[in-house]
N, CA, C and O of each residue as an XYZ file, in Angstrom:
712
protein
N     -41.253    -54.623     68.759
C     -41.609    -55.249     70.149
C     -42.542    -54.409     70.728
O     -43.670    -54.862     70.923
N     -42.210    -52.937     71.132
C     -43.121    -52.876     72.151
C     -43.973    -51.465     71.143
O     -43.471    -50.346     71.037
N     -45.330    -51.883     70.493
C     -45.750    -50.654     69.410
C     -46.001    -49.273     70.947
O     -46.252    -49.283     72.152
N     -45.691    -48.163     69.716
C     -46.106    -46.696     70.999
C     -46.875    -46.463     70.525
O     -46.717    -47.131     69.503
N     -48.082    -45.773     70.365
C     -49.168    -45.345     69.664
C     -49.490    -43.636     70.536
O     -50.585    -43.078     70.613
N     -48.372    -43.211     71.002
C     -48.832    -42.008     71.762
C     -49.022    -41.890     73.032
O     -49.003    -40.772     73.547
N     -49.234    -42.993     73.747
C     -49.955    -43.285     75.134
C     -48.855    -44.675     75.344
O     -48.240    -45.431     74.592
N     -49.001    -44.524     76.607
C     -47.783    -46.120     76.929
C     -48.579    -46.680     77.528
O     -49.041    -46.262     78.590
N     -48.947    -47.881     76.900
C     -49.690    -49.032     77.008
C     -48.998    -50.092     77.582
O     -48.627    -50.788     76.637
N     -48.515    -50.734     78.944
C     -47.554    -51.750     79.179
C     -48.566    -53.335     78.581
O     -49.746    -53.663     78.701
N     -47.511    -53.893     78.018
C     -48.252    -55.102     77.718
C     -48.104    -56.081     78.874
O     -47.872    -55.723     80.029
N     -48.268    -57.456     78.443
C     -47.961    -58.252     79.744
C     -46.431    -58.362     80.342
O     -46.178    -58.365     81.547
N     -45.550    -58.442     79.391
C     -44.202    -58.517     79.689
C     -43.640    -56.977     80.643
O     -43.161    -56.908     81.775
N     -43.893    -56.067     79.804
C     -43.366    -54.853     80.632
C     -43.870    -54.663     81.890
O     -43.069    -54.410     82.791
N     -45.260    -54.750     82.174
C     -45.565    -54.447     83.740
C     -44.908    -55.460     84.607
O     -44.241    -54.959     85.512
N     -44.926    -56.669     84.563
C     -43.984    -57.310     85.192
C     -42.428    -57.084     85.599
O     -41.795    -57.198     86.649
N     -42.105    -56.697     84.226
C     -40.684    -56.360     84.289
C     -40.534    -55.082     85.201
O     -39.567    -54.917     85.944
N     -41.521    -54.243     85.083
C     -41.079    -52.661     86.236
C     -41.778    -53.269     86.981
O     -42.616    -52.367     86.982
N     -42.252    -54.070     87.700
C     -42.830    -54.169     88.979
C     -41.179    -54.742     89.808
O     -40.679    -54.336     90.858
N     -40.749    -55.647     88.981
C     -39.625    -56.241     89.434
C     -38.211    -55.172     89.706
O     -37.329    -55.240     90.562
N     -38.409    -54.302     88.714
C     -37.212    -53.334     88.726
C     -37.581    -52.542     89.981
O     -36.636    -52.114     90.645
N     -38.646    -52.324     90.337
C     -39.079    -51.485     91.202
C     -38.854    -51.949     92.557
O     -38.611    -51.233     93.529
N     -38.976    -53.440     92.528
C     -38.657    -53.704     93.872
C     -37.423    -53.673     94.067
O     -37.004    -53.199     95.123
N     -36.571    -54.155     93.128
C     -34.827    -54.304     93.066
C     -34.375    -52.777     93.436
O     -33.414    -52.401     94.108
N     -35.064    -52.269     92.985
C     -34.476    -50.678     92.722
C     -35.139    -49.375     93.792
O     -34.955    -48.160     93.874
N     -36.013    -50.413     94.542
C     -36.453    -49.657     95.614
C     -35.982    -48.695     96.476
O     -34.800    -48.392     96.312
N     -36.549    -48.166     97.299
C     -35.479    -47.002     98.219
C     -34.598    -47.238     98.306
O     -34.350    -48.409     98.594
N     -33.727    -46.479     98.154
C     -31.981    -46.842     98.371
C     -31.627    -46.996    100.148
O     -32.136    -46.210    100.947
N     -31.028    -47.715    100.433
C     -30.772    -47.874    101.737
C     -29.210    -48.304    102.050
O     -28.781    -49.089    102.896
N     -28.546    -47.551    101.116
C     -27.153    -47.668    101.054
C     -26.503    -46.739    101.993
O     -27.265    -45.834    102.333
N     -25.378    -46.686    102.495
C     -24.618    -46.136    103.544
C     -24.690    -44.625    103.175
O     -24.298    -44.310    102.051
N     -25.136    -43.701    103.980
C     -25.141    -42.188    103.522
C     -23.460    -41.700    103.596
O     -23.225    -40.679    102.949
N     -22.401    -42.259    104.240
C     -21.163    -41.713    103.774
C     -20.711    -41.250    102.808
O     -20.513    -41.884    101.771
N     -20.423    -39.830    103.015
C     -20.660    -39.358    101.579
C     -19.102    -39.226    100.899
O     -18.076    -38.864    101.475
N     -19.233    -39.545     99.808
C     -17.988    -39.496     99.099
C     -17.630    -38.172     98.518
O     -16.671    -38.106     97.749
N     -18.106    -37.444     98.727
C     -18.033    -35.835     98.380
C     -17.621    -35.392     99.602
O     -18.203    -35.455    100.685
N     -15.954    -34.679     99.155
C     -15.182    -34.220    100.250
C     -15.821    -32.824    100.918
O     -15.431    -32.372    101.995
N     -17.078    -32.098     99.935
C     -17.652    -30.956    100.571
C     -18.844    -31.277    101.396
O     -19.720    -30.478    101.726
N     -18.760    -32.846    101.764
C     -20.210    -32.833    102.364
C     -19.863    -33.743    103.702
O     -18.729    -34.213    103.610
N     -20.382    -34.023    104.628
C     -20.166    -35.073    105.815
C     -21.822    -35.575    106.253
O     -22.771    -34.793    106.296
N     -21.888    -36.852    106.516
C     -22.936    -37.599    106.720
C     -23.604    -37.324    107.989
O     -22.771    -37.352    108.895
N     -24.790    -37.068    108.413
C     -25.281    -36.920    109.285
C     -26.550    -38.254    110.240
O     -27.075    -38.145    111.348
N     -26.623    -39.081    109.487
C     -27.404    -40.167    109.332
C     -27.545    -41.540    108.499
O     -27.544    -41.341    107.284
N     -27.637    -42.558    108.790
C     -27.551    -43.698    107.878
C     -28.302    -43.751    106.663
O     -28.042    -44.844    106.161
N     -28.959    -43.237    106.065
C     -29.747    -43.223    105.187
C     -29.042    -42.442    103.976
O     -28.555    -41.329    104.176
N     -28.996    -43.100    102.612
C     -28.379    -41.972    101.331
C     -28.872    -40.619    101.116
O     -30.101    -40.547    101.084
N     -28.378    -39.774    100.996
C     -28.656    -38.513    100.970
C     -28.611    -37.863    102.349
O     -28.646    -36.633    102.298
N     -28.543    -38.392    103.557
C     -28.517    -37.362    104.765
C     -27.016    -36.879    104.958
O     -26.207    -37.525    105.623
N     -26.788    -35.966    104.469
C     -25.361    -34.980    104.352
C     -26.004    -33.560    104.474
O     -27.106    -33.061    104.246
N     -24.717    -33.124    104.971
C     -24.474    -31.668    105.143
C     -23.466    -30.969    104.265
O     -22.504    -31.585    103.805
N     -23.720    -29.419    103.978
C     -22.743    -29.206    103.078
C     -21.786    -28.323    104.219
O     -22.144    -27.501    105.063
N     -20.445    -28.841    103.883
C     -19.270    -28.121    104.738
C     -19.027    -26.500    104.102
O     -18.904    -26.193    102.916
N     -19.008    -25.774    105.065
C     -19.163    -24.677    104.790
C     -17.795    -23.816    105.155
O     -17.429    -22.742    104.677
N     -17.063    -24.770    106.315
C     -15.612    -23.792    106.659
C     -14.581    -24.838    107.655
O     -15.019    -25.302    108.708
N     -13.249    -25.115    107.193
C     -12.734    -25.623    108.215
C     -11.417    -24.970    108.963
O     -10.613    -24.323    108.292
N     -11.206    -25.184    110.526
C     -10.762    -24.352    110.932
C      -9.837    -25.329    112.446
O     -10.353    -25.995    113.342
N      -8.432    -25.038    112.195
C      -7.606    -26.029    113.312
C      -7.607    -27.330    112.749
O      -6.839    -28.007    113.433
N      -8.010    -27.889    111.994
C      -8.142    -28.825    111.249
C      -6.816    -29.970    111.920
O      -5.663    -29.540    111.899
N      -7.084    -31.408    112.493
C      -5.388    -31.737    112.927
C      -4.966    -31.369    114.428
O      -4.156    -32.019    115.090
N      -5.798    -29.965    114.954
C      -5.011    -29.489    116.083
C      -6.158    -30.204    117.275
O      -6.827    -31.229    117.144
N      -6.092    -29.234    118.467
C      -6.896    -29.519    119.618
C      -7.997    -29.037    119.498
O      -8.901    -29.373    120.263
N      -8.202    -28.050    118.415
C      -9.344    -27.442    118.639
C     -10.262    -27.216    116.622
O     -10.661    -26.266    115.949
N     -10.191    -28.466    116.483
C     -10.651    -28.546    115.415
C     -12.238    -28.439    115.117
O     -13.145    -29.144    115.559
N     -12.293    -27.331    114.225
C     -13.753    -26.836    113.861
C     -14.417    -27.408    112.154
O     -13.762    -27.236    111.126
N     -15.338    -27.857    112.169
C     -15.753    -27.938    110.468
C     -17.326    -27.494    110.709
O     -18.208    -28.079    111.338
N     -17.354    -26.342    110.037
C     -19.110    -25.320    110.073
C     -20.077    -26.190    108.759
O     -19.890    -26.573    107.604
N     -20.830    -26.193    109.460
C     -22.042    -27.179    108.277
C     -23.005    -26.115    108.056
O     -23.237    -25.073    108.669
N     -23.525    -26.673    106.976
C     -25.074    -26.234    106.957
C     -26.240    -27.052    106.153
O     -26.080    -27.146    104.936
N     -27.213    -27.555    106.640
C     -28.133    -28.376    105.908
C     -28.797    -27.587    104.797
O     -29.744    -26.890    105.162
N     -28.524    -27.566    103.692
C     -28.870    -26.765    102.500
C     -30.122    -27.510    101.979
O     -30.180    -28.670    102.389
N     -31.141    -27.121    101.171
C     -32.079    -27.128    100.546
C     -31.485    -28.133     99.106
O     -32.422    -28.625     98.478
N     -30.681    -28.324     98.789
C     -29.522    -28.981     97.791
C     -29.713    -30.381     98.392
O     -30.117    -31.351     97.751
N     -29.282    -30.383    100.063
C     -28.940    -31.443    100.532
C     -30.046    -32.367    101.056
O     -30.010    -33.583    101.243
N     -31.237    -31.309    101.284
C     -32.660    -32.130    101.355
C     -33.329    -32.610    100.183
O     -34.253    -33.424    100.199
N     -32.732    -31.972     98.965
C     -33.301    -32.318     97.954
C     -32.723    -33.910     97.533
O     -33.435    -34.765     97.007
N     -31.257    -34.094     97.896
C     -30.935    -35.470     97.507
C     -31.657    -36.436     98.308
O     -32.209    -37.437     97.852
N     -31.626    -36.080     99.546
C     -32.331    -36.931    100.416
C     -33.751    -37.341     99.821
O     -34.044    -38.513     99.586
N     -34.505    -36.386     99.626
C     -35.924    -36.351     99.040
C     -36.043    -37.333     98.050
O     -36.881    -38.232     98.126
N     -34.957    -37.165     96.780
C     -34.957    -37.845     95.954
C     -34.369    -39.457     96.076
O     -34.913    -40.525     95.796
N     -33.048    -39.146     96.607
C     -32.289    -40.547     96.516
C     -33.180    -41.646     97.474
O     -33.143    -42.838     97.167
N     -33.854    -41.263     98.461
C     -34.201    -41.977     99.550
C     -35.637    -42.161     99.753
O     -36.248    -43.228     99.815
N     -36.030    -41.128     99.836
C     -37.838    -41.018     99.886
C     -38.441    -41.208     98.502
O     -39.615    -41.561     98.391
N     -37.684    -40.988     97.469
C     -38.147    -40.946     96.193
C     -39.462    -40.184     95.619
O     -40.506    -40.602     95.118
N     -38.955    -38.864     95.911
C     -40.335    -37.772     96.158
C     -39.367    -36.324     96.014
O     -38.631    -35.792     96.845
N     -39.705    -35.934     94.585
C     -38.810    -34.793     94.583
C     -39.465    -33.675     94.108
O     -39.231    -33.022     93.091
N     -40.678    -33.460     95.324
C     -41.788    -32.321     95.878
C     -40.918    -31.227     96.267
O     -39.824    -31.538     96.739
N     -41.207    -30.022     96.153
C     -40.420    -28.650     97.182
C     -41.195    -28.981     98.577
O     -40.613    -28.677     99.618
N     -42.533    -29.615     98.650
C     -43.081    -29.825    100.052
C     -41.998    -30.740    100.897
O     -41.727    -30.392    102.047
N     -41.304    -32.056    100.253
C     -40.543    -32.604    100.642
C     -39.215    -32.047    101.077
O     -38.654    -32.430    102.103
N     -38.742    -31.158    100.290
C     -37.367    -30.356    100.780
C     -37.891    -29.845    102.102
O     -37.513    -30.206    103.216
N     -38.793    -28.974    101.819
C     -39.225    -27.951    103.029
C     -39.365    -28.429    104.027
O     -38.931    -27.790    104.986
N     -40.160    -30.031    104.346
C     -40.146    -31.007    105.153
C     -39.230    -31.145    106.081
O     -39.262    -30.829    107.270
N     -38.140    -31.803    105.242
C     -36.646    -32.280    105.623
C     -36.017    -31.061    106.146
O     -35.248    -31.316    107.073
N     -36.105    -29.762    105.831
C     -35.397    -28.990    106.499
C     -35.800    -28.465    107.767
O     -34.903    -28.129    108.539
N     -37.090    -28.327    108.143
C     -37.860    -28.120    109.057
C     -37.756    -29.091    110.107
O     -37.402    -28.738    111.232
N     -37.976    -30.041    109.894
C     -38.036    -31.422    110.898
C     -36.078    -31.942    111.291
O     -35.807    -32.398    112.401
N     -35.239    -31.804    110.468
C     -33.903    -32.158    110.481
C     -33.374    -31.123    111.210
O     -32.827    -30.249    110.537
N     -33.389    -30.930    112.813
C     -32.465    -30.619    113.939
C     -30.627    -30.674    114.254
O     -30.066    -31.212    115.208
N     -30.234    -30.203    113.526
C     -28.678    -30.800    113.488
C     -27.766    -29.280    113.928
O     -28.132    -28.193    113.481
N     -26.906    -29.377    114.586
C     -26.066    -28.310    114.845
C     -25.159    -27.812    113.674
O     -24.803    -28.485    112.707
N     -24.822    -26.383    113.965
C     -24.065    -26.030    112.673
C     -22.456    -26.453    112.464
O     -21.795    -26.070    111.499
N     -21.946    -27.302    113.525
C     -20.477    -27.745    113.390
C     -20.485    -28.711    114.286
O     -21.232    -28.947    115.236
N     -19.124    -29.483    113.659
C     -18.504    -30.638    114.359
C     -17.543    -30.047    114.980
O     -17.063    -29.058    114.425
N     -16.989    -30.478    116.299
C     -15.632    -30.160    116.630
C     -15.127    -31.199    117.256
O     -15.773    -32.088    117.810
N     -13.553    -31.070    117.149
C     -12.560    -32.314    117.600
C     -11.221    -31.732    118.293
O     -10.615    -30.728    117.919
N     -10.924    -32.471    119.251
C      -9.578    -32.592    119.809
C      -8.723    -33.709    119.492
O      -8.463    -34.764    120.070
N      -8.371    -33.191    118.436
C      -7.236    -34.207    117.611
C      -6.161    -34.785    118.996
O      -5.861    -35.961    119.199
N      -5.871    -33.995    119.538
C      -4.344    -34.500    120.658
C      -4.904    -35.439    121.495
O      -4.179    -36.355    121.883
N      -6.614    -35.366    122.020
C      -7.425    -36.243    122.954
C      -7.979    -37.206    122.086
O      -8.473    -38.216    122.589
N      -7.977    -37.035    120.687
C      -8.707    -38.070    120.234
C     -10.305    -37.750    120.660
O     -10.783    -38.695    121.287
N     -11.075    -36.823    120.494
C     -12.160    -36.535    120.905
C     -12.753    -35.727    119.849
O     -12.187    -34.948    119.083
N     -14.414    -36.149    119.960
C     -14.771    -35.058    119.008
C     -16.438    -35.052    119.281
O     -16.948    -35.954    119.946
N     -17.256    -33.934    118.698
C     -18.714    -33.893    118.896
C     -19.539    -33.799    117.934
O     -19.636    -32.607    117.640
N     -20.254    -34.505    117.220
C     -21.068    -34.660    116.050
C     -22.181    -33.609    115.825
O     -22.651    -32.884    116.702
N     -22.507    -33.633    114.616
C     -23.849    -32.626    114.578
C     -25.167    -32.985    115.410
O     -26.159    -32.267    115.279
N     -25.182    -33.867    116.093
C     -26.369    -34.353    116.988
C     -26.199    -33.704    118.704
O     -26.934    -33.591    119.685
N     -24.711    -33.371    118.334
C     -24.279    -32.899    120.194
C     -23.533    -34.375    120.946
O     -23.139    -34.435    122.110
N     -23.495    -35.203    120.185
C     -23.120    -36.727    120.864
C     -21.713    -36.524    120.608
O     -21.269    -36.042    119.566
N     -20.950    -36.953    121.706
C     -19.409    -37.019    122.054
C     -18.957    -38.374    121.787
O     -19.743    -39.310    121.936
N     -17.523    -38.597    121.331
C     -16.889    -40.192    120.871
C     -15.561    -39.380    121.189
O     -15.108    -38.269    121.464
N     -15.206    -40.934    120.921
C     -13.478    -40.765    121.484
C     -13.328    -42.368    120.978
O     -13.886    -43.438    121.222
N     -11.847    -41.702    119.824
C     -11.273    -42.855    119.185
C     -10.133    -43.672    119.772
O      -9.104    -42.998    119.802
N     -10.004    -44.701    120.171
C      -9.156    -45.795    120.789
C      -8.502    -46.397    119.932
O      -8.296    -47.548    120.318
N      -7.923    -46.126    118.625
C      -7.145    -46.862    117.979
C      -7.759    -48.200    116.958
O      -8.860    -48.317    116.419
N      -6.736    -48.984    116.954
C      -6.903    -49.911    115.870
C      -7.889    -51.078    116.641
O      -7.651    -51.236    117.839
N      -9.042    -51.953    116.008
C      -9.342    -52.755    116.747
C      -8.774    -53.986    116.778
O      -9.055    -54.733    117.715
N      -7.850    -54.418    115.725
C      -7.284    -55.452    115.512
C      -6.485    -56.040    116.536
O      -6.386    -57.253    116.723
N      -5.750    -54.886    117.385
C      -4.523    -54.801    118.147
C      -4.963    -54.320    119.608
O      -4.163    -53.619    120.228
N      -6.271    -54.678    120.236
C      -6.853    -53.874    121.472
C      -6.764    -55.170    122.210
O      -7.253    -56.200    121.745
N      -5.949    -55.112    123.713
C      -5.904    -55.687    124.226
C      -7.356    -56.021    125.192
O      -7.753    -57.041    125.755
N      -7.806    -54.879    125.089
C      -9.182    -55.146    125.923
C      -9.583    -55.687    125.045
O      -8.990    -56.744    125.263
N     -10.398    -55.967    123.737
C     -11.004    -56.581    123.266
C     -10.328    -57.868    122.875
O     -11.081    -58.595    122.226
N      -9.307    -58.284    123.050
C      -8.848    -59.669    123.227
C      -9.237    -60.322    124.685
O      -9.586    -61.500    124.762
N      -9.173    -59.685    125.542
C      -9.489    -60.093    126.811
C     -10.350    -60.716    127.026
O     -10.437    -61.826    127.553
N     -11.320    -59.816    126.494
C     -12.944    -60.588    126.530
C     -13.348    -61.189    125.281
O     -14.551    -61.146    125.021
N     -12.506    -61.782    124.397
C     -12.655    -62.649    123.564
C     -13.798    -61.996    122.257
O     -14.540    -62.700    121.574
N     -13.696    -60.823    122.192
C     -14.305    -60.190    120.983
C     -13.539    -60.051    119.868
O     -12.366    -59.678    119.853
N     -14.263    -60.379    118.859
C     -13.942    -60.089    117.317
C     -14.592    -58.928    116.967
O     -15.822    -58.891    116.978
N     -13.752    -57.728    116.578
C     -14.239    -56.765    116.239
C     -14.872    -56.360    114.425
O     -14.061    -56.144    113.524
N     -15.858    -56.339    114.273
C     -16.592    -56.002    112.763
C     -15.879    -54.788    112.160
O     -16.177    -54.559    110.988
N     -15.048    -54.017    112.703
C     -14.352    -52.745    112.202
C     -13.161    -52.605    112.398
O     -12.593    -53.560    112.929
N     -12.343    -51.387    112.050
C     -11.089    -51.602    111.995
C     -10.502    -50.334    112.994
O      -9.335    -49.948    113.062
N     -11.514    -49.891    113.633
C     -11.266    -48.579    114.568
C     -12.007    -48.975    115.720
O     -12.932    -49.724    115.406
N     -11.928    -48.727    117.001
C     -12.592    -48.602    118.164
C     -12.961    -47.262    118.426
O     -12.060    -46.428    118.516
N     -14.243    -46.893    118.575
C     -14.836    -45.536    118.631
C     -15.887    -45.901    119.668
O     -16.667    -46.804    119.366
N     -16.003    -45.318    120.840
C     -16.662    -45.430    121.936
C     -17.497    -43.987    122.118
O     -16.982    -42.877    122.248
N     -18.560    -44.226    122.097
C     -19.968    -42.739    122.560
C     -19.696    -42.692    123.762
O     -19.670    -43.766    124.363
N     -19.425    -41.516    124.453
C     -19.660    -40.844    125.455
C     -20.390    -41.702    126.358
O     -21.378    -42.285    125.912
N     -20.043    -41.870    127.591
C     -21.469    -42.750    128.462
C     -21.442    -44.074    128.170
O     -21.819    -44.673    129.177
N     -21.165    -44.888    127.225
C     -21.203    -46.416    126.572
C     -20.109    -47.017    127.058
O     -19.090    -46.401    127.370
N     -20.246    -48.169    127.143
C     -19.083    -49.171    127.649
C     -18.705    -49.485    126.356
O     -17.556    -49.265    125.973
N     -19.778    -50.110    125.451
C     -19.363    -50.801    124.132
C     -18.859    -50.032    123.267
O     -19.379    -48.949    122.999
N     -17.881    -50.421    122.753
C     -17.484    -49.560    121.121
C     -18.926    -49.845    119.935
O     -19.918    -50.567    120.028
N     -18.431    -48.868    118.825
C     -19.318    -48.937    118.047
C     -18.881    -50.353    117.194
O     -17.899    -51.043    117.468
N     -19.575    -50.538    116.409
C     -20.999    -50.570    116.087
C     -21.617    -51.043    117.052
O     -21.775    -52.258    116.932
N     -22.100    -50.552    118.096
C     -23.163    -51.203    118.938
C     -25.096    -51.316    118.499
O     -26.101    -51.832    118.987
N     -24.757    -50.537    117.390
C     -26.479    -50.563    116.627
C     -26.186    -51.057    114.960
O     -26.722    -52.039    114.447
N     -25.358    -50.272    114.368
C     -25.014    -50.339    113.373
C     -23.538    -50.207    112.342
O     -22.795    -49.246    112.539
N     -23.302    -50.909    111.599
C     -22.029    -50.299    110.705
C     -22.267    -49.032    110.268
O     -21.260    -48.348    110.450
N     -23.039    -48.500    109.837
C     -23.451    -47.675    109.039
C     -23.360    -46.093    110.125
O     -22.978    -45.030    109.637
N     -23.654    -46.183    111.161
C     -23.587    -45.314    112.508
C     -22.061    -45.148    112.521
O     -21.565    -44.035    112.350
N     -21.276    -46.293    112.733
C     -19.914    -46.406    112.982
C     -18.915    -45.699    111.386
O     -17.745    -45.322    111.310
N     -19.680    -45.747    110.644
C     -19.009    -44.987    109.443
C     -19.150    -43.992    109.192
O     -18.469    -43.486    108.301
N     -20.184    -43.218    109.937
C     -20.368    -41.948    109.783
C     -19.717    -41.168    110.975
O     -19.581    -39.945    110.973
N     -19.352    -41.950    111.935
C     -18.957    -41.468    113.004
C     -17.142    -41.216    112.936
O     -16.540    -40.248    113.401
N     -16.535    -42.429    112.201
C     -15.340    -42.408    111.610
C     -14.993    -41.363    110.410
O     -13.936    -40.740    110.319
N     -15.995    -41.300    109.588
C     -15.817    -39.676    108.544
C     -15.655    -38.770    109.210
O     -14.717    -38.014    108.956
N     -16.530    -38.519    110.322
C     -16.446    -37.081    111.087
C     -15.313    -36.877    111.649
O     -14.891    -35.721    111.692
N     -14.348    -38.237    112.363
C     -13.448    -38.002    112.903
C     -12.032    -37.888    111.670
O     -11.205    -36.987    111.812
N     -11.972    -38.383    111.100
C     -11.149    -38.302    109.907
C     -11.101    -37.304    109.343
O      -9.977    -37.103    108.883
N     -12.089    -36.232    109.061
C     -12.912    -35.370    108.606
C     -11.793    -33.929    109.620
O     -11.099    -33.062    109.087
N     -11.969    -34.123    110.888
C     -11.370    -33.349    111.873
C      -9.956    -33.810    112.240
O      -9.241    -32.869    112.586
N      -9.450    -34.838    112.252
C      -8.306    -35.545    112.394
C      -7.699    -36.361    111.607
O      -7.451    -37.505    111.988
N      -7.236    -35.772    109.955
C      -6.603    -36.409    109.040
C      -5.595    -37.211    109.496
O      -5.141    -36.778    110.555
N      -5.142    -38.067    109.166
C      -3.889    -38.988    109.469
C      -3.872    -39.948    110.662
O      -2.975    -40.775    110.825
N      -4.937    -39.786    111.506
C      -4.663    -40.717    112.327
C      -5.346    -41.816    112.173
O      -4.773    -42.774    112.691
N      -6.457    -42.100    111.611
C      -7.573    -43.282    111.222
C      -7.328    -43.181    109.871
O      -7.734    -42.216    109.222
N      -6.608    -44.220    109.314
C      -5.966    -44.114    107.801
C      -6.869    -45.056    106.872
O      -6.613    -45.169    105.673
């Protein structure tokens, strides 16, 4: 069907098919929330993860997860999101991604600080919130999370931002948001 003579010469059918596949499979824009228990997400794009180095006091008032942004983490971002498997991309991502080496939480107070230095508080189920009902608001999320200093609950920007913050809280304080 497609003759091969040592070099690839796309015929009239293969080229449009490749173009359509490239468009449909273009840069991944899925959620960064990690399915890997040894990773935590730091951003909304696929591959924006950090490696968990250690955990202390999980589920307590002094929960700490130590993190490292490794070359392997940067490579996943470069390959899966940027579609660039060069060493330069990995070096650039490591050099320009400024993150703290830990996330911390107070599970008694239901507060935490992420790797960007932003602080959040967990306010329980969105479905049963009198505050939301009084305002006549319907929540797109299961839980109410508020960034310190903001009046609105997440997601005030994106569902991905909400999902990343919830992932961090669940890792620090398992069992509260199920």
